[in-house]
C-alpha angles and dihedrals in degrees: 000000000000118000088215109134102221094179091057094042091055093043088059090052107039091162091075113094105166139038132209108218103200140181123188119243128208093273093053093256119141113230131179147091140306112229136179115265092247088072091059093106093051088053091048094048094052097254093128115107128198132166110275085227090068091084090052102052117124123250093277092053095256129140118254110258111249093001112170085212091063107031106028096050096038086248092292126204127248130196125255118225122203108245092219094247112131114260108275124233116229107213103178100063123090095248124041105261135164137213131220120207112221138177131198138252132176124255091259090061098254113131110256106252091207094065108100092215088054089053092058092041087057090054094050092051091056091053089050090053089060092047092251130128122198116223109203139186132176140206118207126193123198143164128237108214143184104254100197099095137055091257129043117268128188106266126250115251112256087219102049104017087228120132112246108249107170142051115271110191110182091350113169088194093060091046091051094043086058098040097120092054093044089049092055091046090054091045092051092048089053088050093052096040091248107152097223112181130172124004123202138181104248131208101282130067104274096003119137137179125208120187121218114212131246118278131183096227115068092200089059093049092053092046088050088053092048096046091043093059094051089044094053092048090049098049092045090058088052091058095045096260137103125232125206135190094192111141092235119007092164123046094209098043138071117286122235117250139192110218119190125204123195144171133177127237123200122215090276090058092248121141108246094200091062117095094165090258140072100269102060132218132308087252091058093051091049088054089051089052093051089051092052092044095054101031101094094048094044096044090105086073090053097040104028103159140053092252092052093079094060086070095051097074129128113270094011098114091259126095124256102171133063103249143113136208148163117275091342122133097189093071129078095237116039128187104210121222124231130085115003087225087071099045107153145152122255114203106202103179106088124094121225085246091066124103107256094216092053092042092052093042089054094048099041091039093051093046091049088052091054093048094049093048093043086229116186118220128229115260114294112263111250116200129356108359091195090069094049129089103250134152106275129233112238109287097217144023094257094056090047090055092050095048089053092048094048099034118142092210102031094101092048084068106025134037119255088242092059094042091054094044093050093047094050092041090054095040090055090048091049094052091052093051088049091061094055120085113207126226089245091059092052088048092050103039113019099090100013114060 
């Protein structure tokens, strides 16, 4: 039970009249209910109920056809536990509102294994049993867009009124032109306790990256990423923009990634990846080996959508092969340079469209397997990884779904329940995409073949 004092919190904020009580589904979408503020105590004490199937809906919010979770149980309810994080002020709506982060358990009191946050919690407990604490940070890229058309366009500068028409990597002008938007993002992050750090203008027109600082609680780090994505979209709407975390919203511009950095502390607070030099410890290399061993079959958690695979192309600043290296941004798993005291692993595969809970479960779970089995990685890649013969990540969505379904190690990391739910969800989405013919197909084939 959380020691959060909801009565005092609301007494300090009498303007708040309603609360969004939310769980996170497999696609990283927050779903839940809006309730009057007088139900706040019920929410915090675990009295909120929702169908267990709510965390397994497809990306359009529809039930999975023939799902046992829906039809064999009569779409039964689960209980929603408060995660312990303070209520979160929502500053971009017309009326002051708050949000409560919840996760699900079954009627018998057992945590629901299909809840993505529970999946990450299970991995964290396994680290705890070994006396290890993961310290996690993330980097999230996104585009700010003009929402006026059917398709995204680069936004107009709030300063000049001109539409951005060129890439602006590390552009100070672009940062300054969108200063009002970025200020509100940072203010909202401060209100919600999200440790936002540096912001940069990225490679695409209207593309930004904001780093979230290291925290020694992976669940909180994943919460931060989920909340950050929703916050950015909300603040963008307040400023007349749209913000998207699609992996590849523009075919001819850079994709948006979700890079995760992590290290491990022992019970003395020492970084077990640090050997005093640049190469890192045997434990670090075993963690790398586990990441490489599980990467192909867990790729569905890093690239969960049809659009995700438009980002994973050679030479597109996103990895395509299963490899690692020191201070090398062409590989999937990078060991950054800098002080040996901060020795860490950077995982560069996931797109910004991925579910942070599932991404961090795959990463920390794969690393844990490597450590437990004392695996040894292949030699570090030197030079351009795109030009080397490396095992390849799945080339398309269907292959990624099948790899996750058949994966040798998937159930070492995820529950059978979650594995089944994710495969069924993504298979349903894939079938729906397959029934839609694109404008480009009409343009290419209609009067030619």
